N, C-alpha and C positions, 0 to 999 in steps of 0.2 A: 589609255591617254594618260600620263599623271599630267599635276596642273603647268609641269614645266613644260612639258612639250608643247601643250596647249596653249601657253602664249608665247610661245618660239612661231607655233602656226600663226597667231594673229598678228603678231608685229609684218609676218611674209606676206601677209594676205594686203594687211596695211599698204606695203613696197609698193606689192604689185598694181592695188587700187588706184594709187597717187598716179604712178607712170604706166599708167593706160589713160589715167584724165589726161595729165598732160601734152602723150604724144603717140597716141592713140586713134582716142575718141573722136569722131569723124574724118578720120582722114584715111583708114583700114578698111582689111575685107579680110573675110576666110573662107575659100574658096566660094567670091559669091556673094557670100555674106558679113552683115555686117557687126563687128566684134559688140559684142557687148558682155556687161558686165556677167551677164548669167552663160556665157561660150565662156570667161576667163575662170569659173567657179565650176564649173562640171571642169575640165584641165587642169587647175587645182584640185579638181580629189578625185579627179585619177592618177593628177602625179601621187597627191598623198598615196593611193591603197598603192602604188607600184615600192614608192617608199618602204611600206609597210609588207609585202611582199619578202622587198630586196631584206629587209633586215629581219620576218624570218626567216627564208634560203641563212644566211649568213647564221643566222641560231642555227639551225641543225646540223650548217659544215660544219662548223664548230666540236659539233656532239660527236658528229662522225668523226671526224679528226681527234676528240681526246680518247674514242670510242678503239680507231685504231691505231693509234699512241701503246695506251692500255695492251691491247693484244700484242703488237709490237713489243711493247717488252716484255711484257710476260712471255712471248715465243722467243728473245732472247734469255728469259731466264733459266726457263728450258734448254735452250743448245747448251747454253754453260754450265749448268747441269751433267745436260749428258754427254760437251763434252770431259766433265768432271769424271764421270766413274769410268768413258773411255780407256781415261789416260789411269785411274786406277787398277784397271782390267788387263792391260797390256802389261806391269811390273811384271806378271809374274803368270808363267803357266796353268800353276794350283789356282784357281780362282778362290780357295778355301781358305789364301792365305793371307787376302784383298777385301773380301766379301762382307769384311765388318769394317770397309771404308765405304763404302758405297751405301748400307744398311746404314750411319751421320750422316752421305749423302740426301740420303730418300727424307730423313730425319730431322732434317736442316730446314730443308724445302716443300714440307709438308706437317708439321709439329703435331704430335695426339700425346694423348697422353697415353698410350702403348701401339708400342711400331716394328717389328718383327719380323724377321727372314728366318722360316721355317724351309729348310733342305732333306729330304729323301734320297740316305747319302749310305750302299750296298746297308739296306731295310733298316736303315737308326733312322730317326729323326733328329741331325739340329739345328738348334738355335742358336739364331742372333739377333742380335740389341742391346740396343743401352740401360738395357730395364729389365724388367722381372715378367711382366708381362700374359700374367698369368691365364688374362680372359681371354688375351688375344692365342696363349697357346689351347687352351681349352674351343675358341672356336678352330681353331686351324684338325684338333680332331675330330669332328663331325666333315671338316669340310675332305678332307681326304677321300673321306665315303661319297661324299659327292661326284657332280658333272664337273667338279674341276674348270667351273666357269668366274667369269666376271663377279665380283660383287660390289653395288654400290645402290647402300642401305640410311639414306636421311635422313628418317625418322631414330636411326640406331647410331647415328654418327660412324658408319661402318662402311670399309675399304678393302674389298681383298680381290687379290691380281694373283694367278695363275704361272707359276715358271711351266712351259708344258712343248717338246717337241712330238717326236715317237714315245716318249715315255715321259711320266710325270715326271719332277725333278722339286718339287715346289711350292710357297708362294709363300705373296708379301704380304702384310696380315695388320692395317690401320687400324686403331678405337677409341674414338673421343677425339676429334680435331682441335685443338686449342685454342686460332685462330677466326673461327668461322662456325656455326649452326650446326656447317652437314662438310662433306668432302664432294670438289667443286671438278669439272671435267675440264681444268686444266692437271689437279692435283692424279684426278686418272692415265691421264695422257703422261703425267713423270713417271708412276710408278709402274705406269706399262711399257714406257718404253725404257726402262730399268729391265725390267723383267726380260725383255727380247734381250739384251745385249749379253744376261747372265744365261740365258738360256742356251746361247751361242756357247758360253764360254765350257758350262757347264760338258756340254756337247764333247768340244773341243776337249774336255780336259779327261771325262768318262774314254773317249777314242784310246788318247794316246796312253788314257792306263792301259785301256787294250794290245796297243799296241807297243809296249814295253812289257806286256805279260809275257803274249804271244809270242817277242821276241827272244824273253829266256828259256818261255818251250823248246822251241826251235834250236837255241845255241847248246839248251840240257840234251833235246834230239840228237842232235848234231856231235856229240859225246856220248852217247848213247853209241848210235850208229855205228863211228870208230872203235868199242867196244867191241859191240855184238861179232863186228867183222875182223875181228884182232881174234872172235873164238873158230873163227876158221882154222883152217890151213894154211900155214902162209906156201906153203913149198911141199910138195910130197915124195912117196922112195923112191931113189931116183932105176932100184931097182924094179919099181914099176912101174906101166906104163896106166895112167893115172890121171882126169882132171875134173874139178867139180866148178860150181857155183853158185850164187844164193845173189837172187834179186831184190826185196823185200818191197811192199807193195803200198809202205809206207815208210818212215824215218823206222823202224826199226820191224822187226817180222821172226813171226813164231816157225822159221824152216832153220832148219839145222843138214850139214852134213861132216865128215870127214871122212879119212880115211891114212892109216898106217902100219906102219910093219908094226905085225906083236910077234915075235917068236919066229921067223924068215919065212910068216907070211901076214898077206895085204888083209888089213883091217879096215870093212867099209859101213857106213852109216850113213843113213840118210830117215829124214822122219821133221815131221808135220802137228803142229799142236794145234787144234782146237781156235778158231779163234784170229781175233791178226794187234796189232799194232804188242803197246806195251808190256802189258798182259801174256799174250801169248809171248814175249820175248822174256817175259821172266822166269815164265817154266821152258820153255826152250833153252835156258843158264840154267836151270835147275837140274832135264834132261840132262844138258854136257856133262856138268860136274858129275851127281851120278855112276854116270858112265865111264869117267874119266876114274872114278874113285874106284871099282869094283872089276876091271875088264883084265885087269893084272892077274888081282886076286882066284878071278875065276875060274877054276877047272876048265870047263867047257862052257861055248856055247849055249847052247839049255839050260848050264843054271847060270849062266850071264843074265839070261833074258829075264827067265823065272825072276830073279832079286831084283834086275830093274823094275820092272811091273809092282815087284813090295814097294820100292822105295819111291816110286811117284807115288802109285794109289796112296800113302800117308800121308804125303802132301800136298795134289793140289786137292780144290774140291771136286762136288761129286759130278759138277758140269763139265768137270775139266779132261782132254782127255788128250793121247798120243798115239798116231800111228807112225809105227818106223821099221825101216828095213834095217835090221841087223847080217854083215852075210864077214863069210872071209875064206882068200885064197887061196890052195894051198898047191903053190906052182911045184911038191913035189911028186904031189902023188895024180897033180891034173887034175883036183874038185872046187867046186865049191861050195861052200857049206852055210846053210841065213835064214835067216827066222821072219815071220812077213807078219809086223802085225797090227792088222786094218789095213795095211798100206796099200796105196798102185802097185800092178803087181810090175816087175822086175822084166826087163823085155832083154831077150837073149838070140841074139844074134848068130849065128853057126853056116858054114860051107853058104852064104847067102841066105839065110832060112830066118826067118825069126818066129822065137816063140814067148810066152809070158812064163815067170818064177814068180806062183800065187801061192799064198799055201791057208790055210782055217782060221789064223791067230786074231786073237782079237785084240782094238789097240790097249795101250798101257795106260794104266789106272781108273778101267772101267769096273774091273774086278781083281781084287786080292785074294787067293788063289793060288797054294802053290805046282811047282810041276804043269800050271797053262799050256806051258811053251813045248812045242815039238819043233826038230830042224828037219830041215828037209837037204838030199845034198847030187848034184849032176856030177856027170864029166868033166870037163873042159878040155878044148885044145886050143893050140898055138892060133889067133887068129881071130877066137872067139870076143864076142864084144857084151857087157856086161854096159844095160846104165836104167838107174837110178831117181826116178824124179819126183819130186811131189806134183798137184793135183794144179798146180796153177799152169801150168805148162798147155797139156789138153786141153783144161775151159781154158785159157787166154782167148777172151774175145775179140773180133769186129766192133765197127760201125756197125753193122749189118745184127750184131749182137746172135753172128753164125760163132760157132768154139772151133779151138783151131782142131782139140780129140784123138782121142787116141790111134786113129788109122789113118793119120795124118805123122804125127811123132813115128809112131811104129812104119811107119812107108822111112820117110827122113834117116834112121837110124839102117836099116837098108841096104838103100840106095850110096851111104856115106860109111857104109863102116869099112870101107878101106881107107881108108885117112884114120889120120893118128886123135886118142880122146881129146887133146888141147881144139885139134884145128875141126874135128864132131864139132867138140861142143860150144867154139865160134860160133859155125856156122848156125847150130841147130839156136841161138837166140839170136842174132841175125833173120831165120826165119821167121821165128816167133812174133820178134817187133817187125817187121814191115807184115806180118800176119797181120798182125793189132795196132796200123797203123791210123795215129788221133782218135783213140778208144784208150780209156783207163784201165790203168792194169787194176783188177780187184784184188789178185791174190798173191800172194807170195811165190817167184822159182824161186826153182831150184833141182841141179842137176849134179851127177856122178856117175862119169862116163867111166871103167875100165877096160884093159886091152889084153886077155892073155897072151 
């Protein structure tokens, strides 16, 4: 109690004593007891204690209010900064175009000797800072090898906050705080909040780039599909009864078929390149080009097959090959001459009975030796059916992992051999589709049907 308070209490005591002497003494009682100076002194002491407690309570309340006001002020500053960062990041889908503005906001609110944002982008480290930040860069190089946790080092005045989701995008690194001996919880909260926003921005941007890339690839594959489909025959020679189709498992495939008139005869081929997708499609295109280039200059089917094998063997890698059936139907001699280079057997139906036309040839491209392929010839008659196909039909699977099978395919051809090739082909594709309904097509499907 200071001197002024003591004097004020004395004055108050004097006033109460005078009032007591004049109006209370000898007249009143308190709960049956006579009011005395001692009672008033005790009441006065209690009052004084209560007043002092009230004063302390007021001081504590004042301090709490000041603390709350400071926290509210800090929260307001944090929200303002985060709102500013949100506004900056909303300006562009590409966060790299505006990320330097985010760095400046952090630098303004958390002033440091060195403050930098490091981002790992496509295997390279990109730095965003208003200064050279050599020490921050050295720290980040070591930080990349760590478990990427928040670092708040008061001793060395260091704050590091990672930007990480399913992958590590980078980190904020702050060194040497300017307006204090160390970084505070409020500083950490601001940088962590900014890191969370950048995490979303970087994640969205990478997803956006992936989608753009995927759309570009899909567009290019769509063009490739159109180009590949243009390699197949649009129409077949009217003097022959023939139909064909090829359905790739992916956007483009490695199957090929063709049927065209050559010197009054029907030239037919079905080929299957090992593998799937774009690599197989490229080899398929080469196979077609070689075949078209030498078919008219070759003296016979045997020479054509051996020359074709030489060209393919010289062009493709050792782990690639092409199975194929090449056949020629001669309406004058009523014969069918063919070469089977490691391909599925031809289904031949005559008089309602089916058989397989096979040969011992190896796939094209495996071995480059002269006179490797020999032709075989059968006699045919009106109404006979030839079905050349790739293994994508026989190996088509349903949801139970069961295969369509060669037996089912042969039975189908026997049952519907009276139909036209086009009708038979359409029904065959529908039957295969119904069999494998719900299951993913795992291989290219190709078929060529000719009727004598």
